[in-house]
N, C-alpha and C positions, 0 to 999 in steps of 0.2 A: 377816481377824480370827479369832482363836482360837475354836473351837467349844466348847460346854459340853454337859454331860449333866445333865438333870433327871430323877432317879429317879421312877418312877411313884408311889411312896409320898409324894413331896413335891409332886406336881402340884397337888393341891387347896390346899395351903398357899400355893403360889406364886400361884394364881389369887385366893385370899382376899386376899393382899397387894395385888394389882392392883385389886381392888374397893375397897380402902380409899384407893387413890391417885387413882382416876379412874372415870369411867363406862366400863363394859366392855361392848362389843358382841361377840356371838359367835353361831355357829349354834345354834339351839335348836329343839326339837320343840314344836309347838303341840298343843293338846288334840285337834285333828283329825288329828294325825300329820304335818302339813306341816313342812318344814324351812325356817326363816326366820332371817335375821340379826335380832337384837334385844338389848335391854339385859338383862343378867342381874343377879341379886341374890345368887346363891349359886354356888359352884363346880360343884355337882351339876347345874346347869341347862345346862352346856355339852354339846353333842352332839359327841362325839369320833369318831363314825363318819365315813364318807365320803359323798359326794353333794353336789349343787349346791343351795344355798338358792334358793327360787323367785325372789327378787328380788336384784339385784346390790348391792354396797356403795355404789354411786354415790348412792343416795338419802340417805345420811348426809352427803354432801359437796355435793350439789346437790339438795335436797329437791324432791319433786314440786310442792309449793306453798311458795315461799320468800319471805317478806317481806323486802324490801330497804331500804325507807325509809317513814317516816311523814311526813305533811305536814298543815299546818293553815293556815287563812286566816281571821284575825279582825282585819281591817284591815291585816295584814302577813303575808306568806307565810313560814312557818317549815318547814324541812326537817330531819329527823333520820334518819340512817342506822340500820339495825337489824343488829347483828352478833351472831352466835352464837359466843360466846367461852368455850368450856369444853373441858377436856381429855378425850380419849377414847382408849381402847385397844381396838383391833380384834384379837380373839383368834381363832385358827383360821380366819383369812381364806383363802378358796380362792385358789389360784394364778392362775386366770383373772381373778378380780376384782382381785387386786393388780396384774396386768398392765394391766387396764383403767384403774386409777387412774393409771398412768403415762401412758396416752393422754390422760386428762383433764387431767393436770398440764401437758402441752404446750399443750392447747387453752386453758386458763385462765391461762397465764403467758406467752403468746406476745406478739403485737404489742400487745395490751391486757391488762393484768393485772386479774384479777377478785378484789377484796379479800375477798369473801364466801367463795368457794371456798378461796382460799389461806390465810385465817385458820383455817378448819376443818382444812385439810391440815397446817398448822404445829402445830396443837394435837393432832395424832393420832399414835399409835404403832401400826404395822401389824405384827402377828405372823402371818406366813403359815403355812399348814399344808399340807405336801406331800401329794399325793394318791396313794395306792397302789392304789385300787380305783375306776376311772372308772365313771361312770354309762353307761347304754346310749346316751344322746344326746350324750355328751362326745366332742369331737374336738380337744382342745387340743394334742395332739401334732402336728396338721397346721398349727398357727398359732404355734408357738414361744411358748406361753403356759402351759406345764405339761407333765406333771403335777408336776415339780419346777422351782423357779425358780433362775436364775443371778444375778438382780439384782432391784432394785426393792422390797425388803422391809427392815424394820428388824431383824427376826429371822425365821428360817424354822425351824419345828419339824417334826421327822420322828419318827414313832413307831418305836422299836426295842423289842426284847424287854425290855431293862432299864429303859427310860424314854424321854424325849423328847430327841433330839439337837437342840441349839439352835445354829443357824448365825447368826453376827452379820453383819448387812449394812449397818449405818450407825452413826454416832456415837451416835444415840439408842438404838439397840439395844445397843451396848456399855455405855452408861451404865446401862441397865436391868439388864443382867447383873451389873454391878458392885454395884448397889444391893442385889441379892439373892444375892450371892456365897456366902453361907452355905448356900444351898439347892442350889447347883450344884457339880458336880465337873468337872475338865478331861476333855474327850473324848479317848479313845485313838484311835490310828491304825486299830484294828480297827473302831471305831464309824464312822469316816469311810468306810472301805472298804464296810461293810455298807450305808451310806446310798447309795452310788453303785450298788451291786448292786440295791437296791430301786428306784432310779430306772430302771435298765435293764429290770427286770422289769415295772414299771408300764407302760412303753411298749408291751410285748407284750400287755397285757391289753385294749387297745382292740379292739373287734370289727371286723367287715367294713366297718362304716360309716366312710367317709372323706369329707372335703371337698377338692375340688381347688383349694385356695386359690392355690397358686403358678401353676398353669396359667391360672386365671381372671385373676390379676393381669397375666400376660403379654398375654393377649388383649385385656383392657380397656385396658391402657396403649398397645398398638399399634393400637387401634381396629379389631380384627379380629373383633368379635362379630357374628354373623349378626343382621341387623335383626329377623328374625322372632322371635328369642328374647324381645325386650322386649314384643312383641305378645302372645305366649303367656303370659308371666309376668303381664302386665297383665290378661289374661282371668281369671287365677286370683285375684289379689290382691283383697281386699275393703276395703282402706284402713282397717283397724282400728287400726293403729299399735302393736299389741302387741309386735311385734319391736323397735321403737325403745324402748319403755318398759322391757323386760326386758334390753336390751343394756347391758353394762358400759361401753361407750365412746360411746354416743349422747349428745350434749350439746345437741341443739336445744331452744330454749326461746322463749317469747313473754313479753311484759311487759304487765300490765294495771294500771289504776288504778281504785280505788273511792273515791268521794267523796260525802259526805252534805251538802255545802254549807259545812261548817266544818272537818271533819277527814277525812283520807283515808289510804289505804295503797297503796303500789306493791308488787306481787308479781311474782315470776318463776314461770312455770309450764312444766312439760315440754310440748314440742311434738313433732311428728313430720313428717319430710319426706314421708311417705306421704300426708298430708292434702292435699286439693285446694286449700285456702286458704293453705297454708304459704308459698308463694313469691309470693302475690298482692301487688302493689305498691299504694301509696297511690292511684295513678291508677285502680286497678281492673284494670289489665293483669296477666295471670298468665302468665309465661313457661313455666310447667310445668302448664298446664291439663289435660294428658292424663296418664293414669296411667302410661303407658309411659315418658314423659319423666321422671316423678318416680322411677320404679324405676331408670332408667338413672343418674340423678343419685345416688341412694342407694348403689347398688353401686359406682359410680365412686369416690365419696368413701370407701367402705369398703376397696376393694381395689386401686385404681390405684397404679402405681409413683410417680406424681407426688405423690399424697397421702401415701404412705409416706415419701418423701424429706422432705416438709415436716413430718411429725409423728413421725419417727423409727421408725415401723413402720406396717404396715397396720392398718386399723381393726376387725379382727375378732379376738377372743381365743378363739374356737371353744369357747365354754362350752356350747353346745347349747340355751340357753334359747329362742332363736327357733324352734328345731325343735319344742320342746314347746308353744310358744304359738301358732304360725301355724295358722290354720284352713284355709288354702288351698294348702299345699305350695308356697309362694313364699318360703320362708326362705333363709338364707344357703347351706346345703349344696346345696339344690335349684338355686338361682340359679348357684352356682359350677360345678356340674356342667353346667347348661344352657349357660353361657358357654363352657365347655371343649368340649363336644360340638357346640354349635350347634343343639341341639334340647332342648325341655323334655320330660322323661319323665313 
């Protein structure tokens, strides 16, 4: 689909129109200086710099605490589903997070369709923001999740000297461009060439830090990992679950009921496969009672070729959040290198 150019002088007006049409979520700086995705009320609140927000976009599609139904019992059981049905526009979404949404799409629309997630997804418009300056902990170039995207977005915005180059990636993205055609001008061939040059330059800006994702996938898939690797990683891991909570693709959850005798609520909560009780069965038997078996399962489900075939790609978008969160150096890059080398450094 044809690309457009949004001059810098028209960006705020474009964002103001988005605010009148829907709830807009964008990266913004908190009073303490942290970068977080959050609802904005004015164009000036958008943080157009680069860097990874502390939390991924997934919390807007599968909230950490998500009511899914209400029930009451007053002589007769009544059940009412709870749906969040509102339009949202995700502006300046990071490429790794947009790739992560693609993984969640497969998870929640596979054998069993999840109406709660899919309704939020259908009501959302995702405007990705290509990354020209990766953070120190970023390694998306190792996982085909950035710094520029080839697919998965409704629109992808790239900052040029004149303005934002807007690539159209879906019918929803095309419709949005048509609705605001008076603010946009056709992109010239020179703009497209410059965008591709910026993409190549961005890939050279990643530091010496790399994750051996491909090598780890091969060893895991062929069951060639040294057994001692899991023992050593298990000695480090503290089962905090932080890596799962900040990961854009982790989708583990548990379901709880609260009931006061007459009325109750069923909620879905984030869970983590690191936790000792995660795999425990109703009988009390726990097939993953030991930490090393839980870590093996976690990284197998992230990196194995079998998992990638079933879910269209491997389960790591290489955003670096686990690297920033892990207290014990048992995050994805450390594990991938240990799997590749057969030893934990």
